[in-house]
C-alpha positions in Angstrom: -32.1 56.9 -5.7 -30.8 59.0 -2.8 -28.9 57.1 -0.2 -28.5 58.2 3.4 -25.2 57.8 5.2 -26.7 54.8 7.1 -27.6 53.2 3.8 -24.1 53.7 2.5 -22.5 52.3 5.7 -24.8 49.3 5.6 -24.0 48.6 1.9 -20.3 48.9 2.6 -20.5 46.4 5.5 -22.6 44.0 3.4 -20.0 44.2 0.6 -17.2 43.5 3.1 -19.1 40.5 4.3 -19.7 39.3 0.8 -16.0 39.6 -0.1 -15.1 37.8 3.1 -17.4 34.9 2.1 -15.9 34.9 -1.4 -12.5 34.4 0.2 -13.8 31.6 2.4 -15.4 29.9 -0.6 -12.5 30.1 -3.0 -9.5 29.9 -0.7 -10.8 28.7 2.7 -9.5 32.0 4.2 -11.5 34.1 6.6 -10.0 37.6 6.3 -11.9 38.9 9.4 -10.7 36.1 11.5 -7.2 36.6 10.1 -7.1 40.3 11.0 -8.6 39.9 14.4 -6.9 36.7 15.6 -9.6 34.1 15.1 -13.3 33.7 14.4 -14.2 33.5 18.1 -12.5 36.7 19.3 -14.7 39.5 20.5 -13.5 41.8 17.7 -14.4 39.3 15.0 -17.8 38.6 16.5 -18.5 42.3 16.5 -17.6 42.6 12.8 -19.7 39.6 12.0 -22.6 41.0 14.0 -22.3 44.4 12.3 -22.3 42.8 8.9 -25.3 40.7 9.8 -27.3 43.7 11.1 -26.3 45.6 8.0 -27.7 42.8 5.8 -31.0 42.9 7.7 -31.1 46.7 7.3 -30.3 46.4 3.6 -33.4 44.4 3.1 -35.4 47.6 3.5 -33.5 49.1 0.5 -35.4 46.6 -1.7 -38.7 48.0 -0.8 -38.1 51.7 -0.9 -39.6 53.8 -3.6 -37.4 56.1 -5.6 -38.3 59.8 -5.1 -40.2 61.3 -8.0 -38.3 63.6 -10.3 -40.1 66.6 -11.7 
């Protein structure tokens, strides 16, 4: 299936979010908060928001049809 640049960016951000949650679950360490100085900083909230919007966008990937190959 052909992916647009927005599809790829959304998937990258969702993967980053998933890896961050893996770190939280296994080691109780929030990498985003660690990088940006806490979970409540503006930069962290922007990253969390971008990951969330990317997750919502990625739902559309489930319902797209693959282009027909001749």
